[in-house]
C-alpha positions in Angstrom: 2.2 -15.4 1.9 0.1 -17.4 -0.5 -2.9 -19.7 -0.4 -6.4 -20.1 -1.6 -9.3 -18.1 -0.3 -10.4 -18.7 3.3 -7.2 -20.2 4.6 -6.4 -17.6 7.2 -3.9 -15.2 5.5 -5.7 -12.0 6.6 -6.3 -13.5 10.1 -2.5 -13.9 10.5 -2.0 -10.2 9.5 -4.7 -9.1 12.0 -2.8 -10.9 14.8 0.4 -9.2 13.6 -1.3 -5.8 13.6 -2.7 -6.4 17.1 -6.3 -6.3 16.0 -6.8 -9.9 17.1 -5.1 -11.6 20.1 -3.0 -14.6 19.5 -4.0 -17.7 21.5 -0.7 -19.3 22.3 3.0 -18.5 22.3 4.9 -15.2 22.1 4.7 -12.6 19.4 7.6 -10.3 19.2 7.3 -7.3 16.8 9.2 -4.0 16.4 7.5 -0.8 17.4 4.2 -0.1 15.6 5.5 3.0 13.8 8.1 0.9 11.9 5.4 -1.2 10.3 3.1 0.1 7.6 0.0 -2.0 7.0 -2.2 -1.8 3.9 -5.4 -3.9 4.5 -7.2 -5.4 1.6 -10.3 -3.3 2.4 -8.5 0.1 2.5 -10.8 2.9 1.3 -10.6 6.5 0.2 -12.0 9.1 2.5 -15.0 11.3 1.6 -14.3 14.8 0.3 -10.6 14.6 0.7 -8.4 16.1 -2.0 -6.2 13.7 -4.0 -2.9 14.7 -2.3 -4.6 14.4 1.1 -5.7 10.9 0.1 -2.0 10.2 -0.6 -0.7 11.5 2.7 -3.6 10.3 4.9 -3.7 10.2 7.9 -1.4 13.2 7.7 -2.7 16.4 6.2 -1.0 17.3 2.9 1.6 19.9 3.0 3.7 20.7 -0.1 6.8 20.7 2.2 6.3 17.0 2.8 7.5 16.1 -0.7 8.5 17.8 -3.9 6.5 17.8 -7.1 8.9 15.4 -8.9 8.7 12.9 -6.1 4.9 13.1 -6.1 4.8 12.7 -9.9 7.1 9.7 -9.6 4.8 8.0 -7.0 1.7 8.6 -9.1 3.6 7.3 -12.2 4.7 4.1 -10.3 1.0 3.5 -9.4 -0.1 4.2 -13.0 -2.4 7.1 -12.0 -0.6 10.1 -13.3 -3.8 11.0 -15.2 -5.6 11.5 -11.9 -3.5 14.6 -11.2 -4.7 16.1 -14.5 -8.3 15.2 -13.6 -8.0 16.8 -10.2 -6.6 20.0 -11.8 -9.2 20.2 -14.5 -12.3 19.0 -12.6 -11.5 20.4 -9.2 -9.9 18.5 -6.4 -13.0 18.8 -4.1 -14.8 15.9 -5.8 -15.6 12.7 -3.9 -12.9 10.4 -5.2 -14.7 7.4 -3.7 -17.5 7.9 -6.2 -15.2 8.8 -9.1 -12.8 5.9 -9.1 -13.1 2.2 -10.0 -11.9 -0.5 -7.6 -8.7 -0.7 -9.5 -8.1 3.0 -9.5 -8.8 3.1 -5.7 -6.3 0.3 -5.2 -3.7 2.3 -7.2 -4.3 5.3 -5.0 -3.7 3.0 -2.0 -0.4 1.8 -3.6 0.6 5.5 -4.1 -0.2 6.0 -0.4 2.2 3.2 0.6 4.9 4.7 -1.6 4.4 8.2 -0.1 4.6 7.0 3.5 7.7 4.8 2.9 9.5 7.6 1.1 8.4 10.3 3.5 9.4 8.2 6.6 13.0 8.4 5.5 13.8 4.9 6.8 11.5 5.0 9.9 9.2 2.5 8.2 11.2 -0.7 8.1 8.4 -3.2 7.2 5.4 -3.0 4.9 2.6 -5.5 5.1 0.4 -5.6 2.1 -2.9 -7.6 2.1 -4.1 -8.3 -1.5 -2.9 -4.9 -2.4 -2.6 -5.6 -6.2 -5.6 -7.9 -6.7 -7.5 -5.3 -8.7 -4.6 -4.0 -10.8 -2.8 -5.3 -13.9 0.5 -7.1 -13.6 2.3 -4.0 -15.1 1.1 -1.8 -12.3 2.0 -4.5 -9.8 5.6 -4.6 -11.1 5.9 -0.8 -11.3 4.7 -0.5 -7.7 7.0 -3.1 -6.3 10.1 -1.8 -8.1 9.3 1.7 -6.8 8.7 0.4 -3.3 12.1 -1.3 -3.1 13.7 1.8 -4.7 12.3 4.2 -2.1 12.5 1.7 0.8 16.0 0.6 0.1 17.7 -2.6 1.2 16.5 -2.4 4.8 12.8 -2.6 3.9 11.1 -5.9 4.7 7.9 -6.6 2.6 5.2 -9.1 3.5 2.7 -9.5 0.7 -0.5 -11.6 0.9 -1.9 -12.6 -2.4 -3.3 -15.2 -4.8 -1.1 -14.3 -7.8 2.0 -16.2 -8.3 3.4 -13.1 -10.0 4.2 -11.7 -6.5 6.9 -14.3 -6.0 9.4 -12.5 -8.1 9.4 -9.6 -5.6 10.1 -11.7 -2.6 12.9 -13.9 -1.3 10.6 -16.5 0.3 7.0 -17.8 0.1 4.9 -18.9 3.0 2.1 -21.1 1.8 -0.8 -21.3 4.3 -2.9 -24.4 4.0 -6.4 -25.3 5.1 
């Protein structure tokens, strides 16, 4: 979904999520557990270790995913260096205060990848609102390639964004006008 600022893209997503009521017509959606939403204002939680940030709202448990899979997810989000920082500085730091807006967004991208991979096909749709607006195009490409790799052919992805570079990861574009 593409348009300029203030045209209603996020409003449409809020209706899809059920945060806002729709005024007319019928809205048919699959069950809520099959859709993963990443809002544009997603945040890190205070005093939560890095792997718990990844698995939130679930508590991290090493049985959730092997080390190679976790490394692959951090690599796809271009934040492998954060694992080393957590190991050397301690993982009890407040990541909200340690990371830039771009790094925070990369952790959110890693969270999406974790949940899609961990769901083993239960997540069938991913809705991403401006999820790559604070990252470079290389990270954007790496994320989307990994998302389609872990989600497989049955994963539907709806991205909202201003960048035309998002088009290459989608079969169709919905332009919302004022």
